[in-house]
C-alpha positions in Angstrom: 147.9 -54.0 87.1 148.5 -50.4 85.8 151.6 -48.7 86.8 153.9 -45.7 86.0 156.4 -47.1 83.6 159.4 -44.7 83.8 160.6 -41.4 85.3 160.7 -40.2 88.8 157.7 -42.3 89.9 158.5 -45.3 87.8 157.0 -48.5 89.1 154.3 -46.7 91.1 151.1 -48.8 91.0 147.9 -46.8 89.9 144.4 -47.6 91.1 142.0 -48.2 88.1 138.3 -47.7 88.2 136.4 -50.9 88.6 134.2 -50.2 85.5 133.6 -47.7 82.6 137.3 -47.2 81.7 139.8 -49.0 79.4 143.3 -48.2 80.7 146.0 -47.8 78.1 148.2 -50.9 78.2 151.7 -50.7 79.6 153.0 -51.7 76.1 151.2 -49.1 74.3 152.1 -46.4 76.8 155.8 -47.5 76.7 155.8 -47.2 72.9 153.9 -43.9 73.0 156.1 -42.3 75.5 159.3 -43.5 73.8 158.1 -41.7 70.7 157.2 -38.6 72.6 160.4 -38.4 74.5 162.5 -38.9 71.3 160.6 -35.9 69.8 161.3 -34.0 73.0 157.5 -33.5 73.6 157.4 -34.4 77.4 160.0 -32.5 79.3 158.5 -29.3 80.5 155.1 -29.8 78.8 151.8 -28.7 79.8 149.6 -31.7 79.4 145.8 -32.2 78.9 144.5 -35.8 79.5 140.8 -35.9 78.3 138.7 -38.9 79.3 141.5 -39.6 81.8 140.1 -42.8 83.5 142.9 -43.6 86.0 145.0 -40.7 84.9 147.7 -43.0 83.6 148.7 -40.9 80.6 148.8 -37.5 82.2 150.5 -38.9 85.4 153.1 -40.8 83.2 153.8 -37.4 81.6 154.4 -35.8 85.0 156.7 -38.6 86.1 158.7 -38.1 83.0 159.2 -34.4 83.4 156.0 -32.5 82.3 155.3 -29.5 84.5 151.6 -29.8 84.7 148.7 -32.1 83.8 145.0 -31.2 83.5 143.2 -34.6 84.0 139.5 -34.4 82.9 137.1 -37.3 83.8 133.4 -37.2 84.0 132.9 -40.1 86.4 133.0 -39.1 90.1 134.6 -42.3 91.4 137.2 -42.3 88.6 138.0 -38.6 89.3 138.5 -39.5 93.0 140.9 -42.4 92.0 142.9 -40.0 89.8 143.3 -37.7 92.8 144.6 -40.6 94.8 146.9 -41.7 92.0 148.2 -38.1 91.8 148.9 -38.1 95.6 151.0 -41.2 95.0 153.2 -39.3 92.5 153.7 -36.4 94.9 154.8 -38.8 97.6 157.3 -40.3 95.0 158.7 -36.7 94.7 157.2 -35.8 91.3 157.3 -32.0 91.2 154.7 -31.4 88.5 151.2 -30.1 89.2 148.2 -32.5 88.6 144.9 -30.8 88.5 141.8 -33.1 88.3 138.6 -31.7 86.7 135.4 -33.6 87.0 133.7 -32.6 83.7 132.6 -33.8 80.3 135.8 -33.8 78.1 134.4 -32.0 75.1 132.8 -29.3 77.4 136.0 -28.8 79.3 137.9 -28.5 76.1 135.5 -25.8 74.8 135.6 -23.6 78.0 139.2 -24.0 79.3 141.6 -21.1 79.1 144.9 -22.9 79.4 147.5 -23.6 76.7 148.7 -27.1 76.2 151.8 -28.7 74.6 150.6 -32.2 74.7 147.0 -33.5 74.5 145.7 -37.1 75.1 142.1 -38.1 74.1 141.6 -41.7 75.2 137.8 -42.0 75.2 135.9 -45.2 75.8 135.5 -47.0 72.6 131.8 -46.3 72.5 132.2 -42.6 72.5 130.8 -41.3 69.2 133.2 -39.7 66.6 131.1 -36.5 66.8 132.0 -36.0 70.5 135.8 -36.6 69.7 135.6 -34.0 66.9 133.9 -31.6 69.4 136.7 -32.0 71.9 139.4 -31.5 69.1 137.7 -28.4 67.9 137.6 -27.1 71.6 141.4 -28.0 72.1 142.7 -26.6 68.8 142.8 -22.9 69.8 144.5 -23.7 73.0 147.6 -25.6 71.6 151.1 -24.2 71.6 152.5 -23.9 68.0 154.6 -27.2 68.4 151.9 -29.2 70.3 151.1 -32.9 69.7 147.6 -34.3 70.0 147.3 -38.1 70.5 143.9 -39.8 70.0 143.6 -43.5 71.1 140.8 -45.6 69.6 140.0 -49.0 68.6 141.6 -50.3 65.4 138.4 -50.5 63.7 137.5 -46.8 64.4 137.6 -44.1 61.9 140.5 -41.6 62.1 139.9 -38.4 63.9 138.5 -35.5 61.9 141.6 -33.4 62.0 140.2 -31.1 59.4 137.2 -30.0 61.4 139.5 -28.8 64.2 142.0 -27.1 61.8 144.7 -29.7 62.8 147.0 -31.7 60.6 147.4 -35.5 60.9 150.9 -36.5 61.6 151.1 -40.3 61.8 149.3 -43.3 63.2 150.4 -46.6 64.7 148.4 -49.8 65.6 149.1 -52.0 68.6 146.8 -55.0 68.6 143.3 -53.6 68.8 144.4 -50.1 69.6 145.4 -47.3 67.2 147.1 -44.1 68.2 146.6 -41.1 65.8 148.9 -38.1 66.2 147.9 -34.7 65.1 149.3 -31.2 65.3 148.7 -27.6 64.6 149.3 -26.5 61.1 152.9 -25.3 60.4 
């Protein structure tokens, strides 16, 4: 069962697509958002959730005070579930805006015109590194100066190609079979 961990909609259960996604575990999300909140990166943030799956990362951000979340998912059934999950947050009184985009993540990143403060890339483990790099290159010019970019991959995966996107690696942390890599715009 996937749920919103904390914030205004804490405890809200989220629907998860039956196949084709790998939701971030509650344990990993709890650790991730603890670190994000301690760095003051969630409250008031404009969030981009690429490869959104169930929308758990972007919706968790809204529950914790982000002002907006663009949730990008190519699968039609998954995008429909994200809309349903976003409606649950509105019912719980979450004021932030959730926009669901049914699109290829890298293509969306290349063509969007918004600016983001917090970006999540949580692709299926079989997505090639070249596509992740393409998404990072697309996102980089649309980041606010103090933005954070979080890439979630299998522990055995290569680190993201931050250099290709003109971004700087910040840190990484491994939780079981999952590694989170943090990047940011150059300072």
